[in-house]
DRENDO-1510 file (C-alpha; in Angstrom, 1 decimal, always signed):
<recs>
REC; n; res; u; v; w
REC; 1; MET; +102.7; +105.7; +117.6 .
REC; 2; GLY; +103.7; +108.1; +120.4 .
REC; 3; LYS; +101.3; +110.9; +121.1 .
REC; 4; LEU; +99.1; +110.3; +118.0 .
REC; 5; ARG; +96.4; +107.7; +118.9 .
REC; 6; VAL; +93.9; +108.3; +116.1 .
REC; 7; PHE; +94.5; +109.9; +112.7 .
REC; 8; ASP; +91.7; +109.0; +110.3 .
REC; 9; ILE; +89.5; +110.3; +107.5 .
REC; 10; VAL; +85.8; +109.8; +107.9 .
REC; 11; LEU; +83.4; +110.4; +104.9 .
REC; 12; ASP; +79.8; +111.5; +105.5 .
REC; 13; ASN; +78.8; +108.9; +102.8 .
REC; 14; HIS; +80.0; +105.8; +104.6 .
REC; 15; GLN; +79.8; +103.7; +101.5 .
REC; 16; GLY; +82.5; +105.9; +99.9 .
REC; 17; VAL; +80.7; +105.8; +96.5 .
REC; 18; TYR; +80.2; +109.1; +94.5 .
REC; 19; PHE; +79.2; +110.2; +91.1 .
REC; 20; ALA; +81.3; +112.6; +89.0 .
REC; 21; GLY; +80.1; +116.1; +89.8 .
REC; 22; GLN; +79.0; +115.3; +93.4 .
REC; 23; HIS; +80.0; +117.0; +96.7 .
REC; 24; VAL; +82.4; +115.0; +98.9 .
REC; 25; ASN; +82.1; +115.9; +102.6 .
REC; 26; GLY; +83.9; +114.5; +105.6 .
REC; 27; ARG; +86.2; +115.1; +108.6 .
REC; 28; VAL; +89.8; +114.4; +109.5 .
REC; 29; ILE; +89.8; +113.0; +113.0 .
REC; 30; VAL; +92.9; +113.5; +115.2 .
REC; 31; GLU; +93.1; +112.1; +118.7 .
REC; 32; LEU; +96.2; +112.9; +120.8 .
REC; 33; ASP; +97.4; +111.4; +124.1 .
REC; 34; ALA; +99.5; +114.6; +124.7 .
REC; 35; PRO; +99.9; +118.0; +123.0 .
REC; 36; MET; +101.6; +117.9; +119.6 .
REC; 37; LYS; +103.5; +120.7; +117.9 .
REC; 38; MET; +102.6; +121.1; +114.3 .
REC; 39; ARG; +102.3; +123.8; +111.6 .
REC; 40; GLY; +99.0; +125.7; +111.8 .
REC; 41; MET; +96.1; +125.0; +109.4 .
REC; 42; GLY; +96.8; +127.2; +106.4 .
REC; 43; SER; +99.0; +129.7; +108.2 .
REC; 44; GLY; +102.3; +127.9; +108.2 .
REC; 45; GLU; +102.9; +128.9; +111.8 .
REC; 46; ASN; +103.9; +126.4; +114.5 .
REC; 47; ASN; +101.1; +125.6; +116.9 .
REC; 48; ASN; +100.4; +123.1; +119.7 .
REC; 49; LEU; +97.3; +121.0; +119.2 .
REC; 50; PRO; +96.1; +120.1; +122.7 .
REC; 51; GLN; +95.4; +116.6; +124.0 .
REC; 52; GLY; +92.1; +115.0; +123.1 .
REC; 53; GLN; +90.0; +114.5; +120.0 .
REC; 54; HIS; +89.8; +117.0; +117.2 .
REC; 55; ALA; +87.7; +117.1; +114.0 .
REC; 56; PHE; +88.7; +119.1; +110.9 .
REC; 57; PRO; +85.8; +119.2; +108.3 .
REC; 58; PHE; +86.4; +119.3; +104.6 .
REC; 59; SER; +84.3; +119.6; +101.5 .
REC; 60; PHE; +85.0; +119.6; +97.7 .
REC; 61; ILE; +83.2; +119.0; +94.4 .
REC; 62; LEU; +84.3; +116.3; +92.0 .
REC; 63; PRO; +84.7; +117.5; +88.4 .
REC; 64; PRO; +81.8; +116.4; +86.3 .
REC; 65; SER; +83.8; +114.5; +83.7 .
REC; 66; LEU; +85.8; +112.1; +85.9 .
REC; 67; PRO; +86.1; +108.5; +84.7 .
REC; 68; SER; +84.9; +105.6; +86.9 .
REC; 69; SER; +87.3; +104.1; +89.4 .
REC; 70; PHE; +89.1; +101.1; +87.9 .
REC; 71; GLU; +91.9; +98.8; +89.1 .
REC; 72; GLY; +93.7; +96.9; +86.3 .
REC; 73; THR; +96.8; +94.9; +85.6 .
REC; 74; TRP; +98.8; +97.6; +83.8 .
REC; 75; GLY; +97.1; +100.7; +85.1 .
REC; 76; TYR; +94.3; +102.1; +87.3 .
REC; 77; VAL; +92.0; +105.1; +87.9 .
REC; 78; ARG; +92.1; +105.6; +91.6 .
REC; 79; TYR; +90.8; +108.3; +93.9 .
REC; 80; THR; +92.1; +109.0; +97.4 .
REC; 81; ILE; +91.9; +111.7; +100.1 .
REC; 82; LYS; +95.1; +112.3; +101.9 .
REC; 83; ALA; +95.6; +114.3; +105.2 .
REC; 84; THR; +99.0; +115.3; +106.5 .
REC; 85; ILE; +100.2; +116.5; +110.0 .
REC; 86; ASP; +103.1; +118.8; +109.1 .
REC; 87; LYS; +105.6; +118.5; +112.0 .
REC; 88; PRO; +108.5; +121.0; +111.9 .
REC; 89; TRP; +111.9; +119.3; +111.8 .
REC; 90; LYS; +110.3; +115.9; +112.2 .
REC; 91; PHE; +108.7; +113.2; +110.0 .
REC; 92; ASP; +105.2; +114.2; +108.9 .
REC; 93; HIS; +102.2; +111.9; +109.6 .
REC; 94; ASP; +99.9; +111.0; +106.7 .
REC; 95; THR; +96.6; +109.1; +106.5 .
REC; 96; LYS; +94.7; +108.4; +103.3 .
REC; 97; ARG; +91.2; +107.1; +102.4 .
REC; 98; PRO; +90.2; +105.7; +99.0 .
REC; 99; PHE; +86.8; +106.2; +97.6 .
REC; 100; THR; +84.9; +105.1; +94.4 .
REC; 101; VAL; +83.8; +107.4; +91.6 .
REC; 102; VAL; +81.1; +106.1; +89.2 .
REC; 103; ALA; +80.7; +107.8; +85.9 .
REC; 104; LEU; +77.1; +107.5; +84.5 .
REC; 105; LEU; +76.8; +105.4; +81.4 .
REC; 106; ASP; +73.1; +105.5; +80.3 .
REC; 107; LEU; +72.2; +102.5; +78.2 .
REC; 108; ASN; +69.3; +104.5; +76.7 .
REC; 109; LEU; +71.9; +106.7; +75.0 .
REC; 110; GLN; +73.8; +103.8; +73.4 .
REC; 111; PRO; +72.6; +103.2; +69.9 .
REC; 112; ASN; +73.0; +99.4; +69.9 .
REC; 113; ALA; +72.0; +98.6; +73.4 .
REC; 114; MET; +68.5; +97.2; +72.4 .
REC; 115; SER; +69.8; +95.4; +69.3 .
REC; 116; ALA; +70.0; +91.6; +69.1 .
REC; 117; THR; +73.3; +90.2; +68.0 .
REC; 118; THR; +74.4; +86.8; +66.6 .
REC; 119; ASN; +77.7; +85.2; +65.7 .
REC; 120; GLN; +78.8; +81.8; +64.4 .
REC; 121; ALA; +82.0; +80.0; +63.8 .
REC; 122; THR; +83.4; +76.7; +62.5 .
REC; 123; LYS; +86.7; +74.9; +63.3 .
REC; 124; MET; +88.1; +71.8; +61.5 .
REC; 125; LEU; +89.9; +69.4; +63.8 .
REC; 126; CYS; +92.8; +67.0; +63.0 .
REC; 127; CYS; +93.3; +63.8; +64.9 .
REC; 128; LEU; +97.0; +62.9; +64.5 .
REC; 129; CYS; +97.3; +62.2; +60.7 .
REC; 130; CYS; +93.6; +61.8; +60.1 .
REC; 131; LYS; +91.3; +64.8; +59.3 .
REC; 132; SER; +88.3; +65.0; +61.6 .
REC; 133; GLY; +84.9; +66.6; +61.0 .
REC; 134; PRO; +84.2; +70.2; +62.1 .
REC; 135; ILE; +82.7; +71.7; +65.2 .
REC; 136; ASN; +80.2; +74.4; +64.6 .
REC; 137; GLY; +78.8; +77.0; +67.1 .
REC; 138; MET; +76.0; +79.6; +66.7 .
REC; 139; PHE; +75.4; +82.1; +69.5 .
REC; 140; ARG; +72.7; +84.7; +70.0 .
REC; 141; ILE; +71.5; +87.3; +72.6 .
REC; 142; GLU; +68.4; +89.5; +72.3 .
REC; 143; ARG; +70.1; +92.8; +73.2 .
REC; 144; MET; +73.6; +94.2; +73.9 .
REC; 145; GLY; +72.9; +96.5; +76.8 .
REC; 146; TYR; +72.9; +95.4; +80.5 .
REC; 147; VAL; +73.6; +96.6; +84.0 .
REC; 148; PRO; +75.4; +94.6; +86.7 .
REC; 149; GLY; +72.9; +92.3; +88.4 .
REC; 150; GLU; +71.0; +91.6; +85.3 .
REC; 151; ALA; +70.9; +88.0; +83.9 .
REC; 152; ILE; +71.7; +87.6; +80.2 .
REC; 153; PRO; +69.5; +85.0; +78.5 .
REC; 154; PHE; +71.2; +83.4; +75.5 .
REC; 155; THR; +70.7; +80.6; +73.0 .
REC; 156; ALA; +73.4; +78.5; +71.4 .
REC; 157; GLU; +73.5; +75.7; +68.8 .
REC; 158; ILE; +76.5; +73.4; +68.9 .
REC; 159; GLN; +77.3; +70.7; +66.4 .
REC; 160; ASN; +80.1; +68.3; +67.0 .
REC; 161; PHE; +81.0; +66.4; +63.9 .
REC; 162; SER; +84.5; +65.7; +65.1 .
REC; 163; ARG; +85.9; +62.6; +66.8 .
REC; 164; ALA; +86.5; +64.4; +70.1 .
REC; 165; THR; +84.3; +65.0; +73.1 .
REC; 166; CYS; +83.7; +68.7; +73.5 .
REC; 167; ASP; +83.3; +70.6; +76.8 .
REC; 168; VAL; +81.1; +73.7; +76.3 .
REC; 169; HIS; +80.6; +76.9; +78.4 .
REC; 170; VAL; +79.6; +80.5; +78.1 .
REC; 171; GLN; +81.8; +83.1; +79.8 .
REC; 172; LEU; +81.8; +86.8; +80.3 .
REC; 173; GLY; +85.2; +88.3; +79.7 .
REC; 174; MET; +86.6; +91.8; +80.2 .
REC; 175; THR; +89.2; +93.0; +77.8 .
REC; 176; THR; +91.1; +96.1; +78.8 .
REC; 177; MET; +93.4; +98.1; +76.5 .
REC; 178; PHE; +96.1; +100.2; +78.1 .
REC; 179; HIS; +97.6; +102.9; +75.8 .
REC; 180; ALA; +101.0; +104.3; +76.7 .
REC; 181; THR; +101.6; +108.0; +75.9 .
REC; 182; SER; +105.0; +108.8; +77.6 .
REC; 183; LYS; +107.5; +106.0; +76.7 .
REC; 184; SER; +110.6; +107.4; +75.1 .
REC; 185; ARG; +113.8; +106.1; +73.4 .
REC; 186; SER; +117.0; +107.9; +72.8 .
REC; 187; ASP; +119.7; +107.5; +70.1 .
REC; 188; HIS; +123.2; +108.9; +70.3 .
REC; 189; LYS; +125.5; +109.4; +67.3 .
REC; 190; GLU; +129.0; +110.9; +67.0 .
REC; 191; VAL; +128.9; +113.2; +64.0 .
REC; 192; ALA; +132.3; +115.0; +64.1 .
REC; 193; ARG; +135.7; +114.5; +65.9 .
REC; 194; VAL; +139.0; +116.4; +66.5 .
REC; 195; VAL; +141.9; +114.4; +67.9 .
REC; 196; HIS; +144.5; +115.7; +70.5 .
REC; 197; ASP; +147.9; +114.2; +71.1 .
REC; 198; GLU; +147.9; +111.5; +73.8 .
REC; 199; VAL; +148.6; +112.6; +77.3 .
REC; 200; ALA; +151.2; +110.5; +79.2 .
REC; 201; PRO; +150.7; +109.4; +82.8 .
REC; 202; GLY; +151.2; +112.3; +85.2 .
REC; 203; ASP; +151.2; +114.9; +82.5 .
REC; 204; SER; +148.7; +117.7; +81.9 .
REC; 205; SER; +147.7; +119.6; +78.8 .
REC; 206; SER; +146.0; +122.9; +77.9 .
REC; 207; TRP; +144.2; +122.4; +74.6 .
REC; 208; GLY; +143.4; +125.5; +72.6 .
REC; 209; GLY; +143.5; +126.7; +69.0 .
REC; 210; SER; +141.7; +123.7; +67.6 .
REC; 211; ARG; +138.3; +123.9; +65.9 .
REC; 212; LEU; +135.6; +121.4; +65.2 .
REC; 213; ALA; +133.7; +122.1; +62.0 .
REC; 214; ILE; +129.9; +121.4; +62.2 .
REC; 215; PRO; +128.8; +119.2; +59.4 .
REC; 216; ALA; +125.4; +119.4; +57.6 .
REC; 217; LEU; +122.9; +118.5; +60.3 .
REC; 218; PRO; +119.2; +119.1; +61.0 .
REC; 219; PRO; +118.5; +122.1; +63.3 .
REC; 220; SER; +118.1; +121.8; +67.0 .
REC; 221; PHE; +114.7; +120.9; +68.6 .
REC; 222; LEU; +113.1; +119.8; +65.2 .
REC; 223; VAL; +110.5; +122.5; +65.6 .
REC; 224; GLY; +107.0; +121.5; +64.4 .
REC; 225; CYS; +107.5; +117.8; +65.3 .
REC; 226; ASN; +106.0; +116.8; +68.7 .
REC; 227; ILE; +107.4; +113.2; +68.8 .
REC; 228; ILE; +111.1; +113.8; +68.0 .
REC; 229; ASP; +113.4; +116.3; +69.8 .
REC; 230; ILE; +117.0; +116.9; +68.8 .
REC; 231; ARG; +119.7; +118.3; +71.1 .
REC; 232; TYR; +123.4; +118.7; +70.3 .
REC; 233; TYR; +126.1; +117.9; +72.8 .
REC; 234; LEU; +127.4; +115.4; +70.5 .
REC; 235; GLU; +124.2; +114.6; +68.8 .
REC; 236; THR; +121.4; +113.1; +71.0 .
REC; 237; THR; +118.0; +112.3; +69.5 .
REC; 238; THR; +115.0; +111.4; +71.5 .
REC; 239; PHE; +112.0; +109.5; +70.0 .
REC; 240; HIS; +108.7; +109.7; +71.9 .
REC; 241; ALA; +106.3; +106.7; +71.4 .
REC; 242; THR; +102.7; +107.6; +71.4 .
REC; 243; THR; +100.8; +104.5; +70.3 .
REC; 244; LYS; +102.3; +101.6; +72.3 .
REC; 245; SER; +99.4; +99.5; +73.8 .
REC; 246; ARG; +99.0; +96.5; +76.1 .
REC; 247; SER; +95.9; +94.4; +76.6 .
REC; 248; ASP; +94.6; +92.3; +79.4 .
REC; 249; HIS; +91.8; +89.7; +79.3 .
REC; 250; LYS; +90.0; +88.4; +82.4 .
REC; 251; GLU; +87.1; +85.9; +82.8 .
REC; 252; VAL; +84.6; +87.3; +85.2 .
REC; 253; ALA; +81.6; +84.9; +85.1 .
REC; 254; ARG; +80.8; +81.4; +83.6 .
REC; 255; VAL; +77.9; +79.1; +82.8 .
REC; 256; VAL; +78.7; +75.4; +82.0 .
REC; 257; HIS; +76.9; +73.1; +79.6 .
REC; 258; ASP; +77.0; +69.3; +79.5 .
REC; 259; GLU; +79.8; +67.9; +77.4 .
REC; 260; ILE; +78.9; +66.9; +73.8 .
REC; 261; ALA; +79.9; +63.5; +72.5 .
REC; 262; PRO; +81.4; +63.0; +69.0 .
REC; 263; GLY; +78.7; +63.2; +66.3 .
REC; 264; ASP; +76.1; +64.8; +68.6 .
REC; 265; SER; +74.5; +68.3; +68.5 .
REC; 266; SER; +72.8; +70.4; +71.2 .
REC; 267; SER; +70.4; +73.3; +71.3 .
REC; 268; TRP; +71.3; +75.3; +74.5 .
REC; 269; GLY; +68.5; +77.6; +75.7 .
REC; 270; GLY; +67.0; +78.6; +79.0 .
REC; 271; SER; +70.3; +79.3; +80.8 .
REC; 272; ARG; +71.3; +82.8; +82.0 .
REC; 273; LEU; +74.5; +84.4; +83.0 .
REC; 274; VAL; +74.3; +87.0; +85.8 .
REC; 275; ILE; +76.6; +90.0; +85.4 .
REC; 276; PRO; +78.6; +90.7; +88.6 .
REC; 277; ALA; +79.6; +94.1; +89.9 .
REC; 278; LEU; +81.9; +95.6; +87.3 .
REC; 279; PRO; +83.1; +99.0; +86.0 .
REC; 280; PRO; +81.1; +100.4; +83.1 .
REC; 281; SER; +82.1; +99.8; +79.5 .
REC; 282; PHE; +84.6; +102.1; +77.7 .
REC; 283; LEU; +85.8; +103.9; +80.9 .
REC; 284; VAL; +84.4; +107.2; +79.6 .
REC; 285; GLY; +86.6; +110.1; +80.5 .
REC; 286; CYS; +89.9; +108.2; +80.4 .
REC; 287; ASN; +91.8; +108.3; +77.2 .
REC; 288; ILE; +94.5; +105.7; +78.1 .
REC; 289; ILE; +92.3; +102.8; +79.3 .
REC; 290; ASP; +89.5; +101.3; +77.3 .
REC; 291; ILE; +87.2; +98.5; +78.7 .
REC; 292; ARG; +85.2; +96.1; +76.5 .
REC; 293; TYR; +83.0; +93.2; +77.5 .
REC; 294; TYR; +82.4; +90.0; +75.5 .
REC; 295; LEU; +80.0; +87.1; +76.1 .
REC; 296; GLU; +81.6; +84.1; +74.5 .
REC; 297; LEU; +80.4; +80.6; +73.6 .
REC; 298; ILE; +83.5; +78.4; +74.0 .
REC; 299; ILE; +83.7; +74.8; +72.6 .
REC; 300; ASP; +86.7; +73.0; +73.9 .
REC; 301; PRO; +87.5; +69.6; +72.2 .
REC; 302; SER; +89.4; +67.0; +74.2 .
REC; 303; GLY; +93.0; +66.5; +73.2 .
REC; 304; PRO; +95.5; +68.9; +71.7 .
REC; 305; ALA; +93.0; +70.9; +69.5 .
REC; 306; PHE; +92.4; +74.6; +69.9 .
REC; 307; LYS; +89.1; +75.9; +71.4 .
REC; 308; LEU; +86.4; +77.4; +69.2 .
REC; 309; HIS; +85.5; +80.9; +70.4 .
REC; 310; VAL; +82.2; +82.6; +69.3 .
REC; 311; PRO; +82.2; +86.1; +70.9 .
REC; 312; LEU; +79.5; +88.7; +71.2 .
REC; 313; GLU; +80.3; +92.2; +72.5 .
REC; 314; ILE; +77.9; +93.6; +75.1 .
REC; 315; ILE; +77.7; +97.0; +76.8 .
REC; 316; ILE; +77.7; +97.2; +80.6 .
REC; 317; GLY; +76.2; +100.5; +81.8 .
REC; 318; THR; +75.1; +102.2; +85.1 .
REC; 319; ILE; +71.6; +103.3; +84.0 .
REC; 320; PRO; +69.3; +100.5; +82.7 .
REC; 321; LEU; +67.2; +100.5; +79.6 .
REC; 322; ASN; +63.8; +102.1; +80.0 .
REC; 323; ALA; +62.1; +99.3; +78.1 .
REC; 324; ILE; +63.5; +96.7; +80.5 .
REC; 325; VAL; +62.5; +98.7; +83.5 .
REC; 326; HIS; +58.9; +99.0; +82.0 .
REC; 327; GLN; +58.8; +95.2; +81.9 .
REC; 328; ARG; +59.6; +95.0; +85.6 .
REC; 329; ALA; +57.4; +97.6; +87.3 .
REC; 330; GLN; +54.4; +99.8; +87.0 .
REC; 331; GLN; +54.5; +103.3; +85.3 .
REC; 332; GLN; +56.2; +105.8; +87.7 .
REC; 333; GLN; +59.1; +108.3; +87.5 .
REC; 334; TYR; +62.5; +106.6; +87.7 .
REC; 335; GLY; +65.9; +108.0; +88.4 .
REC; 336; LEU; +69.2; +106.2; +89.3 .
REC; 337; PRO; +69.2; +106.1; +93.1 .
REC; 338; PRO; +72.2; +107.8; +94.6 .
REC; 339; PRO; +74.6; +106.2; +97.1 .
REC; 340; GLN; +73.7; +106.6; +100.8 .
REC; 341; GLY; +73.7; +110.3; +101.9 .
REC; 342; ALA; +74.0; +111.7; +98.4 .
REC; 343; PRO; +71.4; +113.9; +96.6 .
REC; 344; HIS; +69.0; +112.5; +94.0 .
REC; 345; TYR; +71.0; +111.2; +91.0 .
REC; 346; GLY; +74.2; +111.5; +93.0 .
REC; 347; LEU; +74.9; +115.0; +91.9 .
REC; 348; SER; +75.5; +118.4; +93.5 .
REC; 349; GLU; +73.6; +121.5; +92.6 .
REC; 350; GLY; +74.8; +122.9; +89.3 .
REC; 351; ALA; +76.5; +119.7; +88.2 .
REC; 352; THR; +75.7; +118.3; +84.8 .
REC; 353; ALA; +74.4; +114.8; +84.1 .
REC; 354; PRO; +72.2; +113.0; +81.6 .
REC; 355; PRO; +68.5; +113.7; +82.4 .
REC; 356; ALA; +66.7; +111.1; +84.5 .
REC; 357; PRO; +64.9; +108.7; +82.1 .
REC; 358; SER; +61.2; +108.3; +82.4 .
REC; 359; ALA; +60.5; +104.8; +83.6 .
REC; 360; PRO; +58.7; +103.0; +86.5 .
REC; 361; GLU; +60.0; +102.8; +90.0 .
REC; 362; MET; +62.0; +99.7; +90.8 .
REC; 363; PRO; +64.1; +98.3; +93.6 .
REC; 364; PRO; +67.2; +100.4; +93.9 .
REC; 365; PRO; +70.7; +99.1; +93.2 .
REC; 366; SER; +73.1; +98.2; +95.9 .
REC; 367; TYR; +76.7; +99.3; +95.6 .
REC; 368; SER; +78.7; +96.0; +95.6 .
REC; 369; ASP; +82.4; +95.2; +95.7 .
REC; 370; CYS; +83.9; +94.7; +92.3 .
REC; 371; VAL; +84.1; +91.0; +91.4 .
REC; 372; LEU; +87.8; +91.5; +90.5 .
REC; 373; GLY; +88.6; +91.7; +94.2 .
REC; 374; GLN; +90.8; +93.7; +96.5 .
REC; 375; VAL; +94.0; +95.6; +95.6 .
REC; 376; SER; +96.7; +97.3; +97.7 .
REC; 377; ILE; +96.8; +101.1; +97.3 .
REC; 378; LYS; +100.2; +101.5; +99.0 .
REC; 379; ASP; +102.6; +103.5; +96.8 .
REC; 380; LYS; +106.2; +104.6; +97.0 .
REC; 381; GLU; +105.3; +107.8; +98.9 .
REC; 382; ASP; +103.8; +105.8; +101.8 .
REC; 383; ASN; +106.0; +104.9; +104.8 .
REC; 384; ASP; +105.8; +103.8; +108.4 .
REC; 385; TYR; +104.1; +107.1; +109.3 .
REC; 386; THR; +101.3; +106.6; +106.8 .
REC; 387; ARG; +97.9; +105.5; +108.3 .
REC; 388; GLY; +94.7; +104.3; +106.7 .
REC; 389; ASP; +93.5; +101.0; +105.2 .
REC; 390; MET; +95.8; +100.2; +102.3 .
REC; 391; ASN; +93.5; +97.5; +101.0 .
REC; 392; TYR; +90.7; +98.7; +98.7 .
REC; 393; THR; +87.9; +97.3; +96.5 .
REC; 394; PRO; +86.0; +99.6; +94.2 .
REC; 395; LYS; +82.2; +99.5; +94.5 .
REC; 396; TYR; +79.8; +99.6; +91.5 .
REC; 397; PRO; +76.0; +99.8; +91.1 .
REC; 398; TYR; +74.4; +96.4; +91.3 .
REC; 399; TYR; +70.7; +95.8; +90.4 .
REC; 400; ASN; +69.6; +92.6; +92.1 .
REC; 401; TRP; +67.2; +91.6; +89.3 .
REC; 402; SER; +68.3; +88.0; +88.8 .
REC; 403; LYS; +66.2; +86.5; +91.6 .
</recs>
């Protein structure tokens, strides 16, 4: 691309994973094959940057209440760093670098994280004109709180009194709610009219002396109401929707049981479902996206019948339960290991965070690519002069405890 050989953003933390409240340090690398005219750093004056490689360091602190990175169907929480070479009277050059922010969700602060939970359901099946017997499902887990990498032990009881063979599996699903806050609709009404004589082809007319009487109408602006705004041209009313929502459900993991023949029952125990790398529950700090996780026992009869779903909500956090850590290691001080190159607990000096729980030392988590996969971060502002990797996968803490 002409004189510009390299234009890149390099982070000191090569994993690109940070906690809210942490310092982000890095350098913008510019390598030129020939001198390039550009506006000076901060001064606005035109300067020539000489041939060769140049590094421009940067540092900033992330706000302490940021939500975790998240890429969804109808919305996302995305963090990028963008650098621009401002060229006078020419197209600017841009480069950008995504990074992941992880908001701490301490399971020890969640009231129900250590609680066992059980659910059961029944469905009656019909086979053409003949009524069939029911299928029953009971599902139980010993606690609700987990971190990615943990294996969830579960027990299930399945009774198939129907005439259909049933496939059975347990799946981990992520349900995301997207709440719209800016969608608007407008309504236009004519409320008064004054008529002029018709104007023939080629003619002109100066219209004066007429008056339009204003009928009884509500006042402009509708002061005191923050969802309806009234303006008069003729009358135009705008309605602002504040509660429209959309939901999205994804299966992220599955364990399969043998099929159950008509009239048979099964007690399913000893299996475990390993939680993959995922964003934490609730997406704390974001008020328009909410994430919930459900472990479901699903019984699927053959034929046209509907599936029987037996769901249990679980909480996926970033800091594991002390009681579980105690079961895994000897008594020592424990704190969530920060990403590579970050201070203890992933926080800068003066930043706030939940106190490190007292628990034994254990193998640290890795920071693994989200199981939902890669997304494109190219947006409408990017063009042929924008550099950087436009494919991005968020990374989340992953405790490899399932071995």
